[in-house]
C-alpha positions in Angstrom: 0.0 0.0 0.0 1.3 3.5 -0.9 2.1 5.9 1.9 -0.1 9.0 2.3 1.9 12.2 2.8 0.2 15.1 4.6 1.7 18.6 4.3 0.8 20.6 7.4 0.6 19.6 11.0 -2.4 21.7 12.1 -6.0 20.8 12.8 -6.8 19.8 9.2 -3.6 17.9 8.8 -4.0 15.8 12.0 -7.6 15.2 11.3 -6.6 13.7 7.9 -3.7 11.8 9.4 -5.8 10.2 12.2 -8.7 9.4 9.8 -6.3 7.7 7.3 -4.3 5.9 9.9 -7.4 4.5 11.7 -8.3 3.0 8.3 -5.0 1.2 8.1 -3.0 3.6 5.9 0.7 4.4 6.2 0.9 8.1 6.9 3.6 10.8 7.2 2.9 14.3 8.4 5.3 17.0 7.2 5.3 20.2 9.3 7.4 23.2 8.2 7.8 24.7 11.7 9.5 23.2 14.8 6.2 23.1 16.6 2.9 21.5 15.6 -0.5 23.2 15.4 -0.5 25.6 12.4 -2.9 28.4 13.3 -4.1 26.3 16.3 -0.9 27.0 18.1 -0.9 28.4 21.7 1.9 30.7 22.8 4.3 29.5 25.5 4.8 31.6 28.6 2.7 33.1 31.3 0.1 34.4 28.8 -1.4 31.5 26.8 -2.7 33.3 23.7 -4.1 31.3 20.8 -3.0 32.1 17.2 -6.1 30.3 15.8 -9.7 29.8 16.9 -10.5 30.3 20.5 -13.7 28.2 20.8 -15.2 24.9 19.7 -18.8 24.9 18.9 -20.6 22.1 20.8 -22.9 21.1 17.9 -20.1 21.0 15.4 -18.8 17.8 13.8 -15.4 17.8 15.4 -16.8 18.1 18.9 -18.2 14.5 18.7 -15.2 13.2 16.8 -12.7 14.5 19.3 -14.8 13.4 22.3 -15.2 9.8 21.0 -11.4 9.5 20.7 -10.8 11.0 24.1 -9.0 13.9 22.4 -11.3 16.7 23.5 -9.9 17.1 27.0 -11.4 19.5 29.6 -13.4 22.4 28.2 -15.2 25.3 29.8 -18.2 27.4 28.9 -19.1 31.0 29.7 -19.4 31.3 33.5 -22.8 32.3 34.7 -21.2 35.1 36.7 -20.0 36.7 33.5 -23.3 36.7 31.7 -24.2 40.0 33.3 -20.9 41.5 32.0 -21.7 40.9 28.4 -22.1 44.3 26.8 -23.1 45.8 23.5 -22.0 49.1 22.1 -24.8 50.8 20.2 -25.0 54.5 19.5 -21.6 55.0 21.1 -22.8 53.8 24.5 -22.7 50.5 26.4 -25.9 48.5 27.0 -26.5 45.1 28.5 -29.0 43.9 26.0 -29.0 43.7 22.2 -31.8 45.1 20.0 -34.8 42.9 20.1 -34.7 42.7 16.3 -31.3 41.1 16.5 -32.6 38.4 18.8 -35.7 37.8 16.6 -33.5 37.4 13.5 -31.0 35.1 15.3 -33.9 32.6 15.8 -34.5 32.2 12.1 -33.1 29.0 10.6 -30.3 29.4 8.1 -32.2 27.5 5.4 -34.8 30.3 5.4 -32.1 32.8 4.2 -31.4 32.8 0.5 -28.0 32.1 -1.0 -28.5 34.6 -3.8 -29.3 37.7 -1.7 -26.9 39.7 0.4 -27.5 39.4 4.2 -28.3 43.1 4.8 -31.1 43.2 2.1 -32.7 40.0 3.3 -32.4 40.8 7.0 -33.8 44.4 6.6 -36.9 42.9 4.9 -37.3 40.7 8.0 -36.6 43.0 10.9 -35.8 46.5 9.5 -32.7 48.4 8.7 -31.5 48.9 12.3 -31.9 45.3 13.2 -30.2 44.1 10.1 -27.1 46.3 10.7 -26.9 45.2 14.3 -27.2 41.5 13.4 -24.6 41.8 10.7 -22.1 43.4 13.0 -22.8 40.9 15.8 -22.2 38.0 13.3 -18.7 39.4 12.6 -17.4 37.5 15.6 -17.7 34.4 13.5 -16.8 36.0 10.2 -13.8 38.4 10.7 -15.1 40.5 7.8 -15.5 44.2 7.7 -18.9 44.2 5.9 -20.9 41.1 6.8 -24.0 42.6 5.3 -22.6 42.3 1.8 -22.1 38.5 2.1 -24.5 35.7 1.3 -27.6 35.8 3.5 -27.5 32.0 4.0 -23.8 32.1 4.9 -24.1 34.9 7.5 -27.4 33.6 9.0 -25.9 30.2 9.8 -23.1 31.9 11.7 -25.4 34.4 13.4 -27.7 31.7 14.6 -24.9 29.6 16.1 -23.0 32.5 17.6 -26.1 33.8 19.3 -27.5 30.4 20.5 -28.7 30.1 24.0 -27.3 28.3 25.9 -24.1 29.2 24.2 -22.6 26.6 21.8 -19.0 27.9 22.4 -16.7 25.8 24.5 -13.1 26.7 25.3 -10.3 24.1 25.5 -8.6 24.5 28.9 -5.0 25.7 28.3 -5.6 26.7 24.7 -5.9 24.9 21.4 -2.3 23.5 21.7 -3.7 21.0 24.2 -6.0 19.5 21.6 -3.3 19.5 19.0 -0.9 17.7 21.4 -3.5 15.0 22.0 -4.2 14.6 18.3 -0.4 14.3 17.6 -0.1 11.7 20.4 -3.1 9.8 18.9 -1.5 9.9 15.4 1.9 8.7 16.8 0.2 5.8 18.6 -1.3 4.9 15.2 2.3 4.8 13.8 2.0 8.0 11.9 5.4 9.5 11.1 5.6 13.1 12.2 8.4 15.2 10.7 8.8 18.8 11.9 11.0 21.5 10.5 10.6 20.0 7.0 9.7 22.5 4.4 8.1 21.1 1.3 8.7 23.0 -2.0 6.8 22.4 -5.3 9.5 20.0 -6.5 9.4 18.0 -3.4 5.6 17.9 -3.6 5.9 16.5 -7.1 8.2 13.8 -5.9 6.0 12.8 -3.0 3.0 12.7 -5.3 4.7 10.2 -7.6 5.0 7.8 -4.6 1.5 8.1 -3.3 -1.4 10.4 -2.4 -0.7 13.8 -0.9 -3.0 15.9 1.3 -2.0 19.6 1.3 -3.3 20.8 4.6 -1.9 24.4 4.5 -3.2 27.8 4.0 -4.7 28.5 0.6 -1.9 30.9 -0.1 0.8 28.2 0.6 -1.2 25.6 -1.4 -1.4 27.9 -4.4 2.4 28.1 -4.5 3.0 24.4 -3.8 0.6 23.2 -6.5 1.6 26.0 -8.9 -2.1 26.7 -9.3 -3.2 30.4 -9.5 -6.9 29.3 -9.4 -6.6 28.4 -5.7 -8.1 31.6 -4.3 -11.1 32.5 -2.2 -12.0 35.5 -0.2 -11.3 35.7 3.5 -11.4 38.3 6.2 -8.9 40.9 7.2 -8.7 41.5 10.9 -6.7 43.6 13.4 -5.9 41.7 16.6 -4.8 43.0 19.9 -3.8 40.8 22.9 -3.5 42.3 26.3 -2.5 41.1 29.7 -4.1 43.4 32.3 -3.9 43.6 36.1 -7.2 42.4 37.3 -9.9 44.9 38.2 -13.3 44.1 39.5 -16.1 45.2 37.2 -14.3 44.7 33.9 -16.5 43.6 31.0 -16.5 40.0 29.9 -17.4 40.8 26.3 -18.0 44.0 24.4 -19.7 43.4 21.1 -19.7 46.5 18.8 -23.0 47.0 17.0 -21.9 50.4 15.6 -19.2 48.7 13.5 -18.0 45.1 13.4 -15.7 44.5 16.4 -15.4 42.4 19.5 -13.3 42.3 22.7 -13.4 39.4 25.1 -11.7 38.5 28.4 -10.7 34.9 27.7 -9.2 34.3 31.1 -12.7 34.7 32.6 -13.7 31.2 31.5 -10.2 29.7 31.6 -8.0 30.9 34.4 -5.0 28.9 33.2 -4.4 31.4 30.4 -2.9 34.0 32.7 -1.2 34.1 36.2 -3.2 35.0 39.3 -4.1 38.6 39.4 -3.8 39.0 35.7 -6.4 38.7 32.9 -6.0 38.0 29.2 -8.1 40.1 26.8 -8.3 40.0 23.0 -9.8 42.5 20.6 -10.6 41.6 17.0 -11.6 44.4 14.6 -12.3 43.5 11.0 -10.7 46.1 8.6 -11.5 46.9 5.0 -9.1 46.3 2.1 -6.6 49.2 2.2 -7.4 50.1 5.8 -4.4 50.0 8.1 -3.8 47.8 11.1 -3.4 51.0 13.2 -7.0 52.0 12.3 -8.3 48.7 13.5 -6.3 48.8 16.7 -7.6 52.3 17.4 -11.1 51.0 17.2 -10.3 48.2 19.5 -8.9 50.7 22.0 -12.2 52.6 21.8 -14.0 49.4 22.8 -11.5 48.8 25.6 -12.1 52.3 27.0 -15.8 51.5 27.3 -15.5 48.0 28.8 -12.2 48.1 30.7 -11.8 51.5 32.4 -8.2 52.4 33.1 -6.9 49.6 31.1 -3.9 51.5 29.8 -2.5 51.9 33.3 -2.9 48.1 33.9 -1.1 46.7 30.8 1.5 44.1 31.7 2.0 42.7 28.1 0.7 43.6 24.7 0.7 42.1 21.2 -0.8 43.4 17.9 -1.2 41.6 14.6 -3.0 41.9 11.3 -4.6 38.6 10.1 -5.0 38.6 6.4 -6.4 35.5 4.7 -6.1 33.6 7.9 -9.7 33.7 9.2 -11.5 31.2 6.9 -13.6 31.5 3.8 -16.4 34.0 3.3 -19.1 33.4 0.7 -20.5 36.2 -1.5 -24.2 36.2 -2.6 -24.8 33.4 -5.1 -22.0 31.2 -3.8 -21.8 28.4 -1.1 -19.0 26.3 0.3 -19.4 24.0 -2.8 -18.0 26.8 -5.0 -14.7 27.1 -3.1 -11.5 25.3 -4.3 -12.3 21.6 -4.6 -10.7 19.1 -2.2 -9.7 16.6 -5.0 -7.1 18.4 -7.2 -6.5 15.4 -9.4 -3.4 13.2 -9.8 -3.6 12.0 -6.3 -3.4 15.4 -4.6 -6.1 16.6 -2.1 -6.6 19.9 -0.4 -7.7 20.5 3.2 -8.1 23.7 5.2 -10.5 26.4 6.2 -11.0 27.9 2.7 -11.8 24.9 0.7 -15.0 23.1 -0.4 -16.3 21.8 2.9 -19.2 22.9 5.1 -19.0 24.2 8.7 -18.3 27.2 10.9 -14.6 28.4 11.2 -12.4 25.4 12.3 -15.2 23.0 11.3 -14.2 23.6 7.6 -10.7 22.4 8.4 -12.0 19.3 10.1 -14.6 18.4 7.5 -12.1 18.9 4.6 -9.4 16.9 6.5 -11.7 14.0 6.8 -12.9 14.1 3.2 -9.3 14.4 1.9 -8.2 11.4 4.0 -11.1 9.3 2.7 -10.2 10.2 -0.9 -6.5 9.7 -0.3 -7.0 6.3 1.3 -9.0 5.1 -1.7 -6.2 6.3 -4.0 -3.6 4.5 -2.0 -4.6 1.1 -3.1 -7.2 0.1 -0.5 -11.0 0.2 -0.7 -12.3 3.5 0.6 -13.6 3.3 4.2 -17.2 4.3 4.8 -17.5 8.1 5.2 -18.4 9.2 8.7 -21.3 11.7 8.7 -22.8 13.5 11.7 -26.3 14.2 12.5 -27.4 17.6 13.8 -26.8 16.4 17.4 -23.2 15.5 16.7 -23.7 11.7 16.7 -21.6 9.8 14.2 -23.2 7.5 11.6 -21.8 5.5 8.8 -22.1 7.1 5.4 
């Protein structure tokens, strides 16, 4: 049987590696960095900041898959005590409740929203202009896009509904996403998967690997475009200014400030996971989508405005600070008239398969990486000389069933 080579040791890569190895395939994972995780890395040191997604969604497909393999580990949800510290900025002031129209819209099922229409036009017809604007800006927490209202109504509505679900779907891996990646890597190792770090693959090396067996390219779309020498591998993503802060603890700080005047979000992640910062310190992140051509500094300035509202005196309490601009690193966004099926296909032909968060697979945020990793592994296993295993599908409650 031919060996399956997987390029990239992040969430998509290890999902593919475990899926293929559980089916009996010989697998090697090639990771360019010295550490595993891709965008699911967690920084070392006293402040455990995630480079990738901060939350798992409990009804998502990878929740059940990880739990069944004992890879999920401890997770936490939003503490009840913090529910009263969830704030919204509207009209320049903080309030404790969102507009009623936003809540009404969040209850609509995603399949009721059209693919062809933009979200703002559809939502305005349902709940009015003000409610549509507020809903689009709230949904930005799961979109990282500067203008959610311009995207497909069906695409945005699915994310709005899940991001606003009560009780909250979001669960946070204790200690950061690196804990899940470490468990996935250990599972892969126990399945005899070879894991090679600090091994950069160039287009010529990829061609050589492809001649010896199937290859799953589980990298960013930008990296895959270079590796495969394929300029068609493009899809729109968000562009987001990020600020991480370690602050001395102060009673009364907000838990979340969701900006309904413009897309933006700040959250005190150490409120639900105290392992992310030392005692007496709290870890806060702001994420502000910025338009093409808009500077990181402009996004950071808007984040600081939110911090002024929710974290009075924060500037005098800063112990550590980090800023970044995430471009093309926040998953795919779908314009009106398109769905996930229109994104770059997983099967690239000639035994090469694509996995990641901007390819043709359904799901919210990291779920796209998981779903595409599973599909790529199934296709690669079939191409390796063995009968394809039955696909695993998940029902709406997260239970696995043979497909």
